[in-house]
N, C-alpha and C positions, 0 to 999 in steps of 0.2 A: 794842656797840662798833663804830665805823666808822673805816676807814682810807682815805686818799686818797694816790695816788702820781702825780706828774707825770713823764712820760717823753718824752724828745726823739725826734724823727725820726732816721733814719739812712740813709746812702747806702752801699751795698756795692760791692765790687769795685774801684772807682777805676781802671778800665782793666785792667791785667794781674793785679790781686790777686783773681782769681776765687775766691769763697767763703772768703777769708781776710782781706781788708781791709775796714774800714768806718769811717765818720766820722759823728759826731753833729751834728745840725743843729737850730737853734732854732725848730722847729715842734713842738707838743706834743699828746699825748693825756693825759687825766687819768682814771685808773681808781680807782673807789671801791668798796670791799667792805664790806658791813655785815652783821653777824649779826642775823638777824631773830628776833623773840621767839616767834613762833608755831611750834610743832613741826609737822612734816609739810608745811611750805610749799615745801620743796625749793629748787632753784636758780632764781633769776630774773635774767636778763641783759637790760639795757637799753642801747641804743646811741643817742647823741644827738649831733647836729652842733653844735659850738661855733662854727664858722666859718659865717657866714650864706651864704657863696657855695657851701658844700658841699651837694650834692643828696642828701637823705636816702634817695632811691631806691637809692643805692649800698649801703645796708644790707640791701636786700631778700633777697639771696642769702647773707647771712652767718648761719651757724647761731647760734641763741640758746638752745641747750640743751646736753646733755652732749657733743654733737659739736663744740662751739666750741673754738677753740684756748685761750681763756682758762680754760675749765673743765678742759680736759685738763692744763694747767699746774698749776692749783690742786689738782686731784686727785692728781697725781704728788707734789706737796709734802706733802699730807695723808697719802698712802699711805707716804711715806718715814718717817713717825713713827707708823705703825700706825693711822691714823685715816681716816675717810671724810668728805668735805665734805658738809654738809647745812645747810639753813636759811640760805642766803646770798643777799643781793641784791647784784648786781654792776652798777654803772653805768659806762659808758664814754663820756666826753665827748671828742669828736674834733676836732682841727684838722688832723691829718695826712691828706692825701688818700689814699683807698683804691685799691689796685692801681695805684700810680704808680711803684713802685720806691723808696719813701721809708720803708720799714720800719714800715708801719702795723701789720702782724701782730706783728712783733717787739715793738713798744711795748706792745701789749695783753698779750702773754705776760709780758713783764717787769713791767708794772704789776700784773697779777694776782698774780704770784708774790711780789713784794715786799709787797703789801698783805696777802696771806694769811699770809706769814711773820710780819709784824708782829702780826696777830691771834693767831697761835699762840705768840707769845712769842719770836720769832726763833730757831727751832731750826736753821735752815739758814744756813750761812756763805756768803761770796761764791763759793767754789769749788762748793758744792752748787747755788746759785742759777744760776750760769752753766751747769752741767751739765744741770740740768732744763730751762732755757730753750732750750738747744741741742738737747736731745732732742726737744722739741716743734716747734721751728722747722726742725730738720734740719741747720743749719750755724750757726756762731757769728758770721758776719761782720756781721749786724745787731744781734743781741742783745748782743754784747760792748760796742759803743759806746753802746747804749741803757742798759746798766747802768753803764758806767764813764765815759761821756763821752769827748770828744776823738777822736783818730785812733788806731785800734787794729788791730794785726796779731794774728790769733788762729788757733788750730788746735784741732780736736777730736781728742784722742788716742784710742788703741785702747781704753783703759779708760773712756772716756766723759767724762773730765775735759777742761777747756778751758785750754790754755796761751795766754797773751797777752802782748803788749808794747805799751805806750802810747808813741806818738811825738809830739813837739812839732811841730804844724803851724805853719809860718811865719806870724806875725801879719799880715804885709803881702801874703799871698797870698789874694786874694778868691775866693769861690765864688759863682757865679751859678747858681741852680737854675731850670731851665726845665721847667714842669709843663704838659703838654698836657691838653686837656679830655676825654680818653677813658681808659678803663682797659685794662690789660693784665695778665691774671691770671698769677701766677708759674708755675703749672703749665703754662700754654701756652708761656710764654717758655722754660721748661726743656725742653719737649717737642721743640723744634727743635734742641737741642744733640746732637751725635753722642755715642755711647757710647764711641768711641775717637777719638783725634786723632793726626795724624802726629807722629813724634818731633821733627821740626823745629819744629813749632808749640809743643810742650811746652817745648823748649829756648828758643825765642823768648820765651815768657812768663816763664820762670825768669830769663832775663837782664834783661828789662825790669822785673820786680818788684824785683830787686836794685838796678837803677838808680833806681827810684822811692824805695825806702827811703833810699838814699844821698842822693838829691836833697833829700828832706825834711829829713834830718838835717843837711845842710850848706847848705841854702837855695840850692841850685844851680839856677838857672832854666834854663840851657841843657840841663843833664842831665834836668831834669823834662820839658822839651819833647820830649826823645827817649824818655823812660820811659813816657809815657802811651799806649802802644800795646798792642794785645791781639789774639790769634788764637784764643782759646779760647771766647769767647761772643759778642762784639760782631758779628763778621762773620755769624754765624748768625741773630742777632736783628734785624739791620738791616732785613730784609724785613717785620718786625712793627711797625716804627716809621717811618711815613712822614716824610720830611724829615730823617731822622737823618744820612744821608750828606751831604746838602746843608749842614746845620748844621756838621758836622765840617769839610767842605771850605772853608766860608766863613772859618774862623779859622786854618787851618793855616799860613798865611804871615804872620799878624798879629803884629808885635812887641808884647810885653806879654801875649799870650794864651799860656799854657803848655800848654793842652790842653783837649780836649773829650771827655767820656766818657759812656757810658750810666750812669744811676743805678740800681744794682742790676739787676733784670731788666727795667727800663724801665717805661713809655715816657719817664719824665722823663730829663733830661740835665743834666750838670754842666759848667760852663765855668770853668776855673781860670785866673786872670789876676793880673797884677801891674802896678799903675799903668796900667791900661787903662780907657778910657771905658766904664763899665758901661751907660750909656744906649745906646751904640752896640751893645753885646751884645744888650740887650733889643729894640731895634728890628730888628736883623738876624734874630734868632730868630723874632720875631713875624711879620715879613714872609715868611720862608720857610714857616712853618706856615700862614699865612693862604692861601698859594697851594695848600695841601693841604686847605683848608676846616677848619683846626684852630685853635681859639682857645688861647691860652697864658697862664699865670700865670708871670711871670718875676720872681724875687726875688734880690736880692743879700744873701747871708747870711754871717755869721762862723761858725766852728766853735763848737759848744756844748761847752765844756770840762767841764761838769758832767753826769753821767749822771742816772738816775732819782732823784727826791727824794720822800721821804715828807713830805707837807704837814701 
C-alpha cells in the first residue's frame, strides 16, 4: 500500500506571535510512504527537488535514517499503538525551500504522520496528530497551519495537547513572500535569542499580539500597521539577515503596506499589503538584497485555506 500527502508551506510568528501564530502558504511538499514487500529492508528515505530552481545540495546535511524528523514522527505514531515501523519507503518531493523560515521541516513531519496514519487505518485523530507533530517540531506554530490550513493561533498545553483557533485572514490583504538565496538554520536563529527578556518587552508583545488578532478579525488596516511589531525575536535575528532592517524601513511609511515581518526564524520575509503595487514591492526588495549580493525569489501569494491533503 502507498499513501501520498500534499502539505503546504507555513510562515510562523507574523511579528509579535512568537511560537504561537502561523499561516499556511501555497507552496507544497508531497510525502509518500509505501510499505515495501521485502522483510528486513528497513526504512528508506529519499529526498527529491520538485522545483527545478532548488539546489539538491541543500539535502546533503539532512538525515535520511532513524535520525530524520520524518522517521521520528512516524515512529512516535507507530509506538502510540504499540508497534514499530519497519519496511517503509518514504519519498519526499519538495517545493518548499529548505532552511528559509517557510516550514519545510513542519511539512515533512506532518506529511509523514498523515501518510503513516492512513497506512495504519487512521488510529490517531486530529488531537493526537497535532500533539505528535508538535512534540517532534518543538512548537505548534508551523505544524498547526500545515495540518489545518489558514491562519492559526495555537498553544501547546502542559499535557502535550495543542489548543488552536483558526482566524479568517482578510481576502484583500496580500502577502508577498521574499525568499533570499541562502539558508539560515533554525537552531542558529534560536541560538541568538536570550533566555530571559525584560518585562517591558514581554508586555509590548502581548499588547501587539492582541492588536494583531483584533486587526485581523475586524479587517482594521490602521490597527494592523501598529500591530506588526516585535521585541522578542526579530531584533535579535536582524544581525543574521542582511538587508532585513533596510527592507523594513523601506516600507514603514508606505500607504497600503501594513507591515513587514521575518518569516519564522528567517531569512525569508513577509510583506503584508492592501491595494499596493506588488511589482514595486518586488523591485524594492530585490534592489536592497542585490546591494548585499543576495539574489531573491519574491512571490505574491494568497493564504492557503486548506491544510495537508491525502492524495
